[in-house]
C-alpha positions in Angstrom: 92.7 77.0 85.0 96.5 77.6 85.1 98.5 76.7 88.1 100.9 79.2 89.5 103.7 77.3 87.9 101.9 77.4 84.5 101.4 81.1 84.8 105.0 81.7 85.6 106.0 79.7 82.5 103.5 81.7 80.5 104.9 85.0 81.7 108.4 84.1 80.5 107.2 83.0 77.0 108.7 84.8 74.1 105.3 85.4 72.6 104.5 88.1 75.1 103.0 91.3 73.5 104.9 94.4 74.3 102.8 97.5 74.9 105.1 99.6 72.7 104.5 97.2 69.8 100.7 97.6 70.0 99.0 100.2 67.8 98.6 103.4 69.8 94.8 103.0 69.8 95.1 99.6 71.5 97.6 100.6 74.2 95.8 100.6 77.6 96.6 104.1 78.8 95.5 105.6 75.4 92.4 103.4 75.5 91.6 104.7 79.0 92.2 108.3 78.0 90.2 108.3 74.7 87.5 105.7 75.3 86.9 106.4 79.0 87.3 104.2 82.0 83.9 102.6 81.6 84.7 101.4 78.1 87.9 99.5 78.7 88.2 95.9 79.9 89.3 94.7 83.3 92.6 93.6 81.9 93.2 97.0 80.4 92.5 98.7 83.7 95.0 96.4 85.5 97.6 96.9 82.7 97.2 100.7 83.2 98.0 100.3 86.9 100.9 97.8 86.4 102.7 99.9 83.7 105.1 97.1 82.7 106.3 96.5 79.2 104.0 93.4 78.8 101.3 94.8 81.1 98.4 93.6 79.0 99.4 89.9 79.0 100.5 90.2 82.6 97.0 91.5 83.5 95.4 88.5 81.8 97.7 86.2 83.8 96.7 88.0 87.0 93.0 87.5 86.3 93.8 83.8 85.7 95.6 83.7 89.1 92.4 85.0 90.6 90.4 82.2 89.0 88.7 84.6 86.6 86.9 86.2 89.6 87.6 89.9 89.8 86.4 90.0 93.5 89.2 87.7 94.5 91.9 90.2 93.4 91.9 92.2 96.7 92.5 89.0 98.6 95.7 88.0 96.8 98.7 88.5 99.0 101.9 90.2 97.8 103.6 86.8 97.8 100.9 85.4 95.5 101.1 88.3 93.2 104.9 88.0 92.9 104.5 84.4 91.7 103.9 86.0 88.3 107.1 86.8 86.4 107.0 90.6 85.8 105.4 91.5 89.1 107.9 92.7 91.7 107.4 94.7 94.9 106.6 97.9 93.1 104.0 96.4 90.8 102.4 94.4 93.7 102.3 97.5 95.9 100.8 99.6 93.1 98.1 97.1 92.4 97.2 96.7 96.1 97.1 100.5 96.5 94.6 100.8 93.5 92.4 98.0 94.9 92.4 99.4 98.4 91.5 102.9 97.0 88.6 101.4 95.1 87.4 99.7 98.3 87.7 102.9 100.3 85.7 104.8 97.7 83.0 102.1 97.8 82.9 102.1 101.6 83.4 105.9 102.0 81.1 107.5 104.6 78.7 110.2 103.6 77.9 113.2 105.8 77.6 110.9 108.9 78.6 107.4 109.9 76.6 104.7 108.2 73.3 103.8 110.0 72.2 100.2 110.2 68.5 99.7 110.4 68.0 96.2 108.9 69.9 93.0 108.3 70.4 94.0 104.7 72.2 97.2 105.8 74.6 95.1 107.9 75.2 92.6 105.1 75.8 95.2 102.5 78.4 96.9 104.7 80.7 93.9 104.8 79.6 91.7 101.9 82.4 92.9 99.6 85.1 92.3 102.2 83.9 88.9 103.5 82.2 86.9 100.7 85.4 85.6 99.1 87.5 84.9 102.2 89.0 81.4 102.3 88.7 81.1 106.1 85.8 81.9 108.3 86.1 85.4 109.8 83.8 86.7 112.6 83.3 90.5 112.6 81.2 92.8 114.7 79.3 95.9 113.7 79.4 98.1 116.8 76.5 100.6 117.0 75.7 103.7 119.1 72.3 104.6 120.5 71.2 105.9 117.0 72.3 102.7 115.3 75.3 104.5 113.7 78.4 102.5 113.1 81.2 103.0 115.6 83.6 100.3 114.4 83.6 97.0 112.5 86.5 94.9 114.0 87.5 91.4 113.1 87.5 89.4 116.4 88.0 85.8 115.3 89.4 83.8 112.4 88.8 80.1 112.1 85.9 77.7 112.1 83.1 78.9 114.4 82.9 76.5 117.3 81.5 77.0 120.8 84.5 75.2 122.2 87.1 77.6 120.8 85.2 80.9 120.4 85.7 82.9 123.6 82.4 84.8 124.1 84.0 87.3 126.4 86.5 88.3 123.7 83.7 89.1 121.3 82.3 91.7 123.7 85.6 93.3 124.6 85.7 95.6 121.6 82.0 96.6 122.2 82.9 97.7 125.7 86.0 99.5 124.5 83.9 101.6 122.1 81.1 102.0 124.5 78.7 100.4 122.0 75.0 100.3 122.7 74.4 97.3 120.5 76.1 95.0 118.1 75.6 92.8 115.1 77.7 89.7 114.6 78.7 88.6 111.1 80.7 85.7 109.8 81.3 84.2 106.4 80.9 80.7 105.0 83.8 80.1 102.6 81.7 77.5 100.7 79.5 80.4 99.5 76.4 78.8 101.1 75.1 81.0 104.0 72.8 78.4 105.4 73.2 78.4 109.2 74.7 75.3 110.8 73.7 73.9 114.2 77.0 75.3 115.6 76.2 78.8 114.2 72.9 78.6 116.1 74.6 77.5 119.3 77.1 80.4 119.1 74.3 82.8 118.4 72.4 81.6 121.5 75.4 82.1 123.7 76.1 85.5 122.3 72.5 86.7 122.9 72.6 85.4 126.5 75.9 87.0 127.2 74.7 90.3 125.8 71.8 90.3 128.2 74.1 89.9 131.1 76.3 92.8 129.9 73.3 95.0 128.9 74.6 94.9 125.3 71.9 94.0 122.8 72.9 91.5 120.1 70.7 92.7 117.3 71.4 90.0 114.8 73.8 87.4 113.5 74.3 87.6 109.8 76.0 84.9 107.7 77.7 86.0 104.5 77.8 83.7 101.5 78.7 84.4 97.9 76.4 87.3 97.0 73.9 85.9 99.5 73.3 86.3 103.2 71.1 85.0 106.0 69.8 86.7 109.1 69.5 84.4 112.0 67.3 87.0 113.8 64.8 86.9 110.8 64.7 83.1 111.0 64.3 83.1 114.7 67.4 81.0 115.2 69.2 81.5 118.5 67.1 84.6 119.4 
């Protein structure tokens, strides 16, 4: 895999292909128009968004920067994107806007707010956002009396540990939104969602605190890479 330095060097090489020099049938926008969006490659879609003179080669460099993992693209910061020669503020903003729009379409609500009736529902709501994060994030799914989603705030970033996680802070958002119940989710950056002893201890504390506040903690779901674990289903901490 190329380092950021390697990629920058590659981006300035004289062997870069210019879009204008490609046959019209191979230019990304023409390919998109004539072949349809489902027929073009990831690099061609990115090139169509970037619209630089060497957009196709730059798109390949960008995919390398993401480690070949398309799901990592939304998590690249503007600073990381601008490590590539040819991506400035405008190109970085255009790419981030396209990725955010795709995420919003994916997460768009239907006629009513999403309803969570199973651990799978909870995991599917946040899997895309959480499975490639490089730090542990703890999020809540706040539910009304019909198990419809009120809000999904991030309440903690960092290793889950009973000595630093303030249980009261986790319930603050639930009280603000007058939630009837909540589901706790956090990710394991390793990709393995197996619960640790600390995960179970935090869960136990959350469940007990919820009883005192008359706020039911329905589950604690751990997100891995394309996998998840429900502590409620395993009887851990509940």
